Backbone as ProteinMPNN parsed JSONL, in Angstrom:
{"seq_chain_A": "XXXXXXXXXXXXXXXXXXXXXXXXXXXXXXXXXXXXXXXXXXXXXXXXXXXXXXXXXXXXXXXXXXXXXXXXXXXXXXXXXXXXXXXXXXXXXXXXXXXXXXXXXXXXXXXXXXXXXXXXXXXXXXXXXXXXXXXXXXXX", "coords_chain_A": {"N_chain_A": [[50.935, 24.273, 47.298], [48.551, 25.72, 47.576], [49.527, 28.313, 47.331], [50.369, 28.291, 44.681], [47.936, 28.061, 43.236], [46.732, 30.458, 44.027], [48.53, 32.359, 42.937], [48.208, 31.747, 40.244], [45.504, 32.472, 39.844], [45.636, 35.242, 40.346], [47.305, 35.99, 38.276], [45.671, 35.571, 36.073], [43.662, 37.482, 36.187], [44.095, 40.069, 34.832], [43.742, 39.23, 32.139], [41.076, 38.468, 32.03], [39.772, 40.9, 32.409], [40.553, 42.297, 30.128], [39.229, 40.896, 28.108], [36.59, 41.659, 28.514], [36.65, 44.389, 27.816], [37.197, 44.229, 25.053], [34.876, 43.023, 24.112], [33.06, 45.053, 24.657], [33.973, 47.109, 22.931], [33.491, 45.847, 20.475], [30.709, 45.616, 20.543], [30.002, 48.333, 20.544], [30.838, 49.086, 17.973], [29.11, 47.58, 16.424], [26.702, 48.877, 16.785], [26.716, 51.163, 15.306], [25.404, 53.259, 12.782], [26.054, 52.821, 9.471], [27.038, 54.108, 6.339], [26.399, 52.446, 3.266], [26.968, 50.858, 0.109], [24.461, 50.343, -2.337], [22.884, 47.965, -4.644], [23.046, 49.351, -7.033], [25.333, 50.761, -6.812], [25.188, 53.125, -5.469], [25.389, 55.228, -2.581], [23.816, 54.403, 0.504], [21.707, 54.421, 3.398], [20.398, 52.501, 5.994], [17.313, 52.637, 7.572], [15.644, 51.454, 10.244], [12.71, 51.627, 10.886], [9.355, 51.565, 10.811], [7.709, 53.752, 10.252], [9.309, 55.594, 9.001], [9.513, 55.511, 6.156], [6.927, 56.339, 5.474], [7.018, 58.958, 6.525], [9.044, 60.028, 4.894], [7.861, 59.963, 2.357], [5.39, 61.29, 2.646], [5.489, 63.507, 4.403], [7.994, 64.813, 4.627], [9.942, 67.439, 3.119], [10.326, 67.724, -0.433], [13.143, 66.337, -2.248], [14.067, 68.047, -4.207], [14.047, 70.589, -3.16], [16.401, 71.101, -1.922], [19.944, 71.659, -2.021], [22.855, 69.729, -2.825], [25.221, 70.54, -1.56], [24.247, 72.128, 0.53], [22.88, 70.177, 2.048], [25.02, 68.48, 2.733], [26.581, 70.171, 4.352], [24.78, 70.66, 6.462], [24.347, 67.993, 7.343], [26.896, 67.274, 8.243], [27.187, 68.853, 10.52], [24.907, 68.007, 11.988], [25.367, 65.227, 12.325], [27.601, 65.281, 13.983], [26.442, 66.46, 16.254], [24.478, 64.533, 16.851], [26.105, 62.215, 17.344], [27.477, 63.144, 19.543], [25.409, 63.295, 21.442], [24.819, 60.556, 21.515], [27.259, 59.431, 22.465], [27.45, 60.558, 25.009], [25.245, 59.566, 26.222], [22.93, 60.963, 26.331], [19.511, 61.381, 25.704], [19.088, 58.62, 25.439], [16.932, 56.932, 25.173], [15.998, 57.49, 22.705], [18.137, 57.825, 20.843], [19.895, 55.287, 19.702], [22.153, 54.458, 18.447], [25.341, 55.35, 17.07], [26.404, 57.423, 14.296], [28.201, 56.76, 11.439], [29.997, 58.859, 9.461], [31.593, 60.497, 6.862], [32.599, 63.582, 6.061], [34.204, 64.23, 3.907], [33.734, 62.396, 1.97], [32.064, 61.693, -1.106], [28.907, 61.257, -1.137], [26.591, 61.652, -2.576], [23.504, 63.218, -3.634], [21.082, 61.872, -3.041], [21.667, 60.188, -0.872], [22.575, 62.104, 1.013], [20.24, 63.594, 1.306], [18.477, 61.662, 2.382], [19.758, 61.039, 4.805], [19.652, 63.547, 6.079], [16.904, 63.728, 6.365], [16.508, 61.762, 8.247], [17.178, 63.011, 10.636], [15.225, 65.024, 10.653], [12.999, 63.391, 10.816], [13.288, 62.168, 13.345], [12.938, 64.395, 14.891], [10.277, 64.984, 14.212], [8.86, 62.628, 15.02], [9.668, 62.097, 17.72], [10.071, 64.53, 18.883], [12.607, 65.522, 19.329], [14.745, 68.1, 19.514], [17.155, 69.423, 17.458], [19.945, 71.444, 17.123], [21.125, 71.85, 14.628], [19.199, 71.452, 12.744], [17.164, 72.871, 10.28], [14.803, 75.508, 10.736], [12.412, 75.343, 9.225], [12.317, 72.663, 8.688], [12.094, 71.515, 11.113], [9.601, 70.041, 12.633], [8.03, 70.219, 14.957]], "CA_chain_A": [[49.903, 24.124, 46.291], [47.631, 26.85, 47.718], [50.188, 29.496, 46.777], [50.38, 28.165, 43.225], [46.577, 28.371, 42.766], [46.535, 31.889, 44.257], [49.334, 33.07, 41.94], [47.563, 31.51, 38.95], [44.299, 33.308, 39.784], [46.047, 36.645, 40.242], [47.874, 36.185, 36.942], [44.613, 35.525, 35.066], [42.74, 38.614, 36.331], [44.187, 41.041, 33.726], [43.208, 38.68, 30.896], [39.612, 38.485, 32.078], [39.351, 42.291, 32.229], [40.781, 42.651, 28.724], [38.181, 40.276, 27.3], [35.382, 42.469, 28.64], [36.832, 45.61, 27.034], [37.092, 43.876, 23.645], [33.459, 42.796, 23.851], [32.407, 46.36, 24.667], [34.336, 47.782, 21.681], [32.797, 45.171, 19.386], [29.3, 45.979, 20.639], [29.86, 49.714, 20.113], [30.98, 49.148, 16.521], [27.928, 46.981, 15.816], [25.544, 49.746, 16.905], [26.872, 52.347, 14.475], [24.775, 53.278, 11.466], [27.119, 53.052, 8.506], [26.636, 54.163, 4.934], [26.846, 51.312, 2.452], [26.549, 50.996, -1.282], [23.414, 49.403, -2.743], [23.175, 47.214, -5.88], [23.329, 50.302, -8.108], [26.591, 51.433, -6.521], [24.916, 54.394, -4.805], [25.426, 55.174, -1.127], [22.506, 54.319, 1.145], [21.711, 54.157, 4.838], [19.188, 51.766, 6.335], [16.579, 53.093, 8.751], [14.735, 50.372, 10.62], [11.543, 52.177, 11.558], [8.286, 51.417, 9.831], [7.098, 55.032, 9.91], [10.244, 56.47, 8.292], [9.132, 55.596, 4.741], [5.741, 57.199, 5.425], [7.494, 60.324, 6.727], [9.818, 60.432, 3.718], [6.979, 60.121, 1.197], [4.194, 62.1, 2.866], [5.657, 64.688, 5.252], [9.269, 65.495, 4.366], [10.036, 68.281, 1.919], [10.933, 66.979, -1.543], [14.584, 66.472, -2.437], [14.34, 69.156, -5.129], [14.139, 71.846, -2.42], [17.711, 71.178, -1.283], [21.14, 71.426, -2.835], [23.724, 68.733, -2.195], [26.18, 71.209, -0.659], [23.49, 72.512, 1.723], [22.639, 68.975, 2.849], [26.306, 68.012, 3.257], [26.931, 71.063, 5.461], [23.853, 70.381, 7.569], [24.595, 66.644, 7.846], [28.152, 67.275, 8.993], [26.879, 69.419, 11.834], [23.925, 67.172, 12.68], [25.995, 63.958, 12.719], [28.415, 65.581, 15.163], [25.526, 66.67, 17.372], [23.885, 63.218, 17.134], [27.113, 61.349, 17.96], [27.737, 63.703, 20.871], [24.319, 62.802, 22.288], [24.985, 59.109, 21.664], [28.432, 59.133, 23.298], [27.211, 60.99, 26.386], [24.072, 58.872, 26.755], [21.785, 61.871, 26.346], [18.41, 60.892, 24.868], [19.355, 57.208, 25.128], [15.699, 56.248, 24.794], [15.75, 57.81, 21.299], [19.353, 57.613, 20.061], [20.4, 53.965, 20.069], [23.386, 54.152, 17.726], [26.065, 56.456, 16.482], [26.362, 57.458, 12.83], [29.509, 56.897, 10.804], [29.826, 59.783, 8.338], [32.833, 61.174, 6.489], [32.219, 64.736, 5.245], [35.053, 64.302, 2.712], [33.226, 61.403, 1.01], [30.999, 62.157, -1.985], [27.832, 60.273, -1.012], [25.525, 61.929, -3.537], [22.381, 63.96, -3.055], [20.055, 60.971, -2.495], [22.096, 59.784, 0.467], [22.59, 63.285, 1.878], [18.838, 63.91, 1.573], [17.904, 60.65, 3.281], [20.355, 61.227, 6.128], [19.072, 64.763, 6.657], [15.525, 63.428, 6.74], [16.54, 60.969, 9.488], [17.14, 63.98, 11.737], [13.897, 65.646, 10.631], [12.065, 62.363, 11.269], [13.422, 62.027, 14.807], [12.285, 65.584, 15.426], [8.837, 64.832, 13.996], [8.294, 61.514, 15.782], [9.988, 62.111, 19.147], [10.196, 65.894, 19.378], [13.996, 65.82, 19.653], [15.193, 69.318, 18.838], [18.584, 69.448, 17.171], [20.241, 72.813, 16.729], [21.53, 71.916, 13.243], [18.042, 71.267, 11.873], [16.559, 74.139, 9.878], [13.503, 75.784, 11.351], [11.298, 74.882, 8.391], [12.304, 71.201, 8.725], [11.747, 71.125, 12.481], [8.146, 69.939, 12.559], [7.376, 70.64, 16.211]], "C_chain_A": [[48.912, 25.297, 46.356], [48.232, 28.113, 47.11], [50.188, 29.463, 45.253], [49.02, 28.538, 42.64], [46.305, 29.871, 42.916], [47.294, 32.722, 43.22], [48.702, 32.93, 40.552], [46.315, 32.383, 38.795], [44.645, 34.781, 39.622], [46.593, 36.938, 38.853], [46.792, 36.232, 35.859], [43.656, 36.713, 35.132], [42.888, 39.633, 35.202], [43.621, 40.529, 32.4], [41.685, 38.706, 30.887], [39.081, 39.898, 31.901], [39.499, 42.713, 30.77], [39.693, 42.079, 27.828], [36.889, 41.085, 27.373], [35.501, 43.743, 27.82], [36.668, 45.337, 25.544], [35.635, 43.676, 23.26], [32.713, 44.124, 23.775], [32.705, 47.11, 23.374], [33.598, 47.175, 20.503], [31.322, 45.557, 19.374], [29.084, 47.415, 20.166], [29.954, 49.835, 18.601], [29.756, 48.577, 15.82], [26.741, 47.923, 15.84], [25.678, 51.027, 16.098], [26.094, 52.19, 13.18], [25.864, 53.651, 10.481], [26.539, 53.157, 7.11], [27.169, 52.934, 4.208], [26.344, 51.525, 1.032], [25.501, 49.933, -1.603], [23.804, 48.716, -4.051], [23.562, 48.129, -7.038], [24.645, 51.049, -7.904], [26.42, 52.796, -5.869], [24.965, 54.194, -3.297], [24.002, 55.15, -0.574], [22.713, 54.095, 2.636], [20.376, 53.528, 5.177], [18.588, 52.3, 7.625], [15.541, 52.029, 9.063], [13.629, 50.953, 11.504], [10.439, 52.211, 10.518], [7.675, 52.747, 9.403], [8.025, 55.944, 9.11], [9.867, 56.614, 6.816], [7.887, 56.465, 4.558], [6.165, 58.667, 5.549], [8.187, 60.842, 5.472], [8.911, 60.748, 2.526], [5.84, 61.118, 1.406], [4.438, 63.421, 3.598], [6.907, 65.494, 4.899], [9.179, 66.36, 3.113], [10.681, 67.457, 0.808], [12.422, 67.294, -1.694], [14.936, 67.689, -3.29], [14.471, 70.504, -4.414], [15.499, 72.046, -1.753], [18.819, 71.051, -2.324], [22.014, 70.418, -2.089], [24.691, 69.391, -1.208], [25.495, 71.661, 0.64], [23.301, 71.307, 2.64], [23.924, 68.449, 3.476], [26.733, 68.851, 4.455], [26.068, 70.776, 6.678], [24.139, 69.01, 8.187], [25.876, 66.562, 8.661], [27.909, 67.775, 10.414], [25.956, 68.498, 12.631], [24.508, 65.834, 13.13], [26.863, 64.175, 13.953], [27.553, 65.762, 16.406], [24.918, 65.334, 17.822], [24.876, 62.321, 17.872], [27.509, 61.847, 19.346], [26.663, 63.239, 21.854], [24.475, 61.304, 22.553], [26.124, 58.773, 22.635], [28.246, 59.532, 24.751], [26.003, 60.291, 27.015], [22.846, 59.753, 26.856], [20.759, 61.368, 25.337], [18.6, 59.416, 24.507], [18.094, 56.417, 24.802], [15.334, 56.508, 23.328], [16.948, 57.427, 20.43], [20.018, 56.321, 20.523], [21.683, 53.593, 19.345], [24.038, 55.439, 17.25], [25.945, 56.381, 14.966], [27.785, 57.65, 12.321], [29.315, 57.721, 9.532], [31.14, 60.503, 8.096], [32.473, 62.351, 5.581], [33.067, 64.897, 3.973], [34.577, 63.354, 1.609], [32.106, 62.026, 0.171], [29.896, 61.094, -1.999], [26.742, 60.459, -2.061], [24.32, 62.539, -2.857], [21.316, 63.039, -2.45], [20.403, 60.546, -1.081], [22.032, 60.963, 1.433], [21.163, 63.683, 2.258], [18.239, 62.934, 2.587], [18.467, 60.801, 4.693], [19.781, 62.462, 6.815], [17.645, 64.503, 7.138], [15.447, 62.511, 7.969], [16.439, 61.92, 10.682], [15.786, 64.677, 11.811], [12.845, 64.67, 11.15], [12.105, 62.205, 12.788], [12.801, 63.232, 15.497], [10.767, 65.449, 15.342], [8.233, 63.774, 14.924], [8.483, 61.661, 17.291], [10.102, 63.511, 19.739], [11.609, 66.272, 19.78], [14.461, 67.017, 18.837], [16.71, 69.262, 18.685], [18.903, 70.828, 16.608], [20.67, 72.94, 15.266], [20.381, 71.777, 12.26], [17.398, 72.608, 11.551], [15.164, 74.291, 10.464], [12.337, 75.259, 10.541], [11.218, 73.351, 8.35], [12.003, 70.662, 10.115], [10.235, 71.174, 12.584], [7.469, 70.476, 13.819], [7.858, 71.968, 16.672]], "O_chain_A": [[48.483, 25.807, 45.321], [47.536, 28.887, 46.454], [50.026, 30.499, 44.609], [48.959, 29.26, 41.644], [45.712, 30.484, 42.029], [46.749, 33.687, 42.684], [48.668, 33.89, 39.782], [46.094, 32.966, 37.733], [44.008, 35.487, 38.841], [46.366, 38.02, 38.313], [46.986, 36.876, 34.828], [42.895, 36.922, 34.187], [41.869, 40.039, 34.643], [43.079, 41.311, 31.62], [41.074, 38.941, 29.845], [38.026, 40.077, 31.292], [38.641, 43.421, 30.242], [39.281, 42.735, 26.872], [36.169, 41.181, 26.38], [34.528, 44.143, 27.18], [36.057, 46.14, 24.839], [35.209, 44.116, 22.192], [31.837, 44.302, 22.928], [31.798, 47.688, 22.776], [33.129, 47.897, 19.624], [30.75, 45.797, 18.31], [28.109, 47.699, 19.471], [29.214, 50.617, 18.004], [29.396, 49.037, 14.736], [25.847, 47.797, 15.003], [24.819, 51.903, 16.202], [26.114, 51.13, 12.555], [26.523, 54.679, 10.635], [25.654, 52.388, 6.737], [28.26, 52.447, 4.506], [25.405, 52.286, 0.799], [25.629, 48.777, -1.199], [24.934, 48.868, -4.516], [24.32, 47.729, -7.922], [25.025, 51.878, -8.731], [27.387, 53.544, -5.728], [24.625, 53.123, -2.793], [23.102, 55.794, -1.113], [23.77, 53.636, 3.068], [19.335, 53.977, 4.697], [19.27, 52.403, 8.645], [14.667, 51.74, 8.246], [13.634, 50.777, 12.722], [10.589, 52.826, 9.462], [7.169, 52.852, 8.286], [7.578, 56.967, 8.59], [9.899, 57.721, 6.279], [7.799, 57.235, 3.602], [5.723, 59.514, 4.772], [7.942, 61.969, 5.042], [9.169, 61.69, 1.777], [5.372, 61.727, 0.444], [3.665, 64.364, 3.427], [6.869, 66.724, 4.878], [8.44, 66.053, 2.177], [11.5, 66.582, 1.086], [12.89, 68.369, -1.319], [15.994, 68.291, -3.107], [14.958, 71.466, -5.008], [15.718, 73.06, -1.089], [18.647, 70.418, -3.366], [21.915, 70.279, -0.87], [24.945, 68.845, -0.135], [26.087, 71.587, 1.716], [23.528, 71.39, 3.847], [23.918, 68.019, 4.629], [27.193, 68.311, 5.461], [26.574, 70.664, 7.794], [24.17, 68.875, 9.41], [25.929, 65.851, 9.665], [28.378, 67.179, 11.384], [26.197, 68.242, 13.811], [24.173, 65.354, 14.213], [26.862, 63.35, 14.867], [27.895, 65.274, 17.483], [24.853, 65.042, 19.016], [24.54, 61.734, 18.9], [27.841, 61.049, 20.223], [26.978, 62.836, 22.974], [24.287, 60.843, 23.679], [25.965, 57.931, 23.519], [28.827, 58.908, 25.64], [25.773, 60.418, 28.217], [21.827, 59.338, 27.408], [21.121, 60.971, 24.23], [18.301, 59.012, 23.383], [18.179, 55.339, 24.215], [14.468, 55.832, 22.772], [16.785, 56.778, 19.398], [20.625, 56.267, 21.592], [22.248, 52.529, 19.597], [23.384, 56.464, 17.056], [25.447, 55.396, 14.421], [28.482, 58.583, 12.722], [28.564, 57.33, 8.637], [31.732, 61.056, 9.023], [32.078, 62.136, 4.435], [32.677, 65.627, 3.063], [34.971, 63.495, 0.452], [31.295, 62.796, 0.686], [29.95, 60.146, -2.782], [26.041, 59.504, -2.396], [24.136, 62.395, -1.648], [20.706, 63.394, -1.442], [19.547, 60.54, -0.196], [21.502, 60.841, 2.538], [20.906, 64.064, 3.4], [17.573, 63.346, 3.537], [17.725, 60.7, 5.67], [19.46, 62.42, 8.002], [17.233, 64.998, 8.187], [14.426, 62.49, 8.656], [15.695, 61.657, 11.627], [15.257, 64.898, 12.9], [11.909, 65.07, 11.843], [11.06, 62.12, 13.434], [12.205, 63.103, 16.566], [10.058, 65.766, 16.297], [7.197, 64.015, 15.543], [7.564, 61.38, 18.059], [10.217, 63.666, 20.955], [11.798, 67.249, 20.504], [14.555, 66.946, 17.611], [17.443, 69.077, 19.656], [18.208, 71.318, 15.718], [20.589, 74.033, 14.706], [20.572, 71.968, 11.059], [17.117, 73.395, 12.455], [14.445, 73.311, 10.658], [11.362, 74.774, 11.115], [10.17, 72.798, 8.015], [11.691, 69.482, 10.272], [9.654, 72.258, 12.619], [6.428, 71.127, 13.729], [7.41, 72.462, 17.706]]}, "name": "protein", "num_of_chains": 1, "seq": "XXXXXXXXXXXXXXXXXXXXXXXXXXXXXXXXXXXXXXXXXXXXXXXXXXXXXXXXXXXXXXXXXXXXXXXXXXXXXXXXXXXXXXXXXXXXXXXXXXXXXXXXXXXXXXXXXXXXXXXXXXXXXXXXXXXXXXXXXXXX"}
């Protein structure tokens, strides 16, 4: 009987380890910022920081100063840099989630502008310098 219980416990160990890995993958997917379409069918990204709207309206350069292709190029680079920091745990007190972004997708200028301003905002609020951020948008 003792041998049977021991064999049963040894047989169940791989299943318990697998359950932990699945939970970790699920948690990682939940912490990604993902673009989504709003009621108007336009792409949008949600930023949960009370000061972001203030930054967007009072400090950030207006959207008219950027072209969509410029923002798309910058965002592609900045998202890669951001996700690299997130995946390595660098700046974990600032970067709490990865960003899901497909450079082949046509998100539109409003989305591209808002995403770019997320990086400018993090620079403004926390002083995080990102090499893909233009010098005139780097506040500090």
